[in-house]
Each structure stands twice: as C-alpha cells, then as structure tokens.
C-alpha positions in Angstrom: 0.0 0.0 0.0 1.2 3.5 -0.9 1.8 6.2 1.7 0.1 8.6 -0.6 -3.7 8.7 0.0 -6.1 9.0 -2.9 -7.3 12.5 -3.7 -10.9 13.5 -4.1 -12.2 15.9 -6.7 -12.4 18.9 -4.4 -8.8 18.4 -3.3 -7.5 18.3 -6.9 -9.5 21.5 -7.8 -8.2 23.3 -4.7 -4.7 22.3 -5.6 -5.0 23.4 -9.2 -6.6 26.7 -8.2 -3.8 27.4 -5.6 -1.2 26.6 -8.3 -2.8 29.3 -10.6 -4.6 27.0 -13.0 -7.9 28.2 -14.3 -10.8 26.0 -15.4 -11.9 26.1 -19.0 -15.7 26.2 -19.8 -17.1 22.7 -20.0 -18.6 21.5 -23.3 -21.0 18.6 -22.6 -18.5 16.2 -20.9 -17.6 15.2 -17.4 -14.0 16.0 -18.1 -12.8 19.4 -16.8 -9.8 21.1 -18.4 -7.7 23.3 -16.2 -5.0 25.5 -17.9 -2.0 27.6 -17.0 0.5 29.3 -19.3 4.1 29.6 -18.1 6.7 31.3 -20.2 4.7 30.7 -23.3 4.1 27.0 -22.5 0.5 25.8 -22.0 -0.1 23.2 -19.3 -3.5 21.5 -19.5 -4.8 19.2 -16.8 -7.8 16.9 -17.4 -9.9 16.2 -14.3 -12.7 13.6 -14.5 -14.6 14.0 -11.2 -16.7 10.8 -11.7 -13.5 8.8 -11.4 -12.8 10.2 -7.9 -11.3 9.4 -5.5 -8.2 9.5 -7.8 -5.7 6.7 -7.5 -2.0 7.4 -7.3 -1.7 6.6 -11.0 -4.2 9.3 -11.9 -2.6 11.8 -9.5 0.8 11.1 -11.1 -0.8 11.6 -14.6 -2.4 14.9 -13.6 0.8 16.1 -12.0 2.7 15.3 -15.2 0.2 17.2 -17.3 0.7 20.2 -14.9 4.4 19.9 -15.0 4.7 19.5 -11.2 5.8 16.7 -8.8 3.6 14.2 -7.1 4.0 16.1 -3.8 2.8 19.5 -5.2 -1.0 18.8 -5.4 -1.0 17.3 -1.9 0.8 20.3 -0.5 -1.3 22.8 -2.4 -4.6 21.2 -1.3 -3.5 20.6 2.3 -4.8 23.7 4.0 -6.2 21.8 7.0 -2.9 20.0 7.5 -4.5 16.5 7.2 -1.4 15.1 5.4 1.4 16.5 7.5 2.9 13.0 7.9 3.7 13.1 4.1 6.2 16.0 4.6 8.3 14.3 7.3 
C-alpha cells in the first residue's frame, strides 16, 4: 500500500486553483480542463470527477500534465494539514 492517499475531486480542484490554474468552460462532458500558461508553454490538466477518488496513477498523470511533482498537489490542497505526515 502506498503512503500517498487517494485525492478526491475537491482536493484536486483546490490544488490546481492554488497553483494558478484556471478552469476552461465545459462542453458537454464530465472532463474538466484546467489550464495555465508559463513562459509561453501551455499546461493543460484533465480532471474527471466521476473517477474520484483518484488513484496514485491518476494523481501522477495529472501532476505530469501540470508539469509538477507528485507532492505538489498534496501540499497545495493541504490547507487543513491533514497530510502533514507526508512531509516528514
């Protein structure tokens, strides 16, 4: 078993928002697109909330799409310090 817990949809959205991603308008699908432009490069993260809670494989995929580490979405979403044991 992994030490990394699954993330729910609200955690992923909080993390993306705090990392300066913005949601694109949805067009008849459950998949949400979150985008951020850094130095002319577009990062686009696909979030499919019906698949939540997200496994570590999906968290890693979303982190790769965002150009960040696995740890970044956990830290960005952890405002209530529920995962402090991950940073030790």
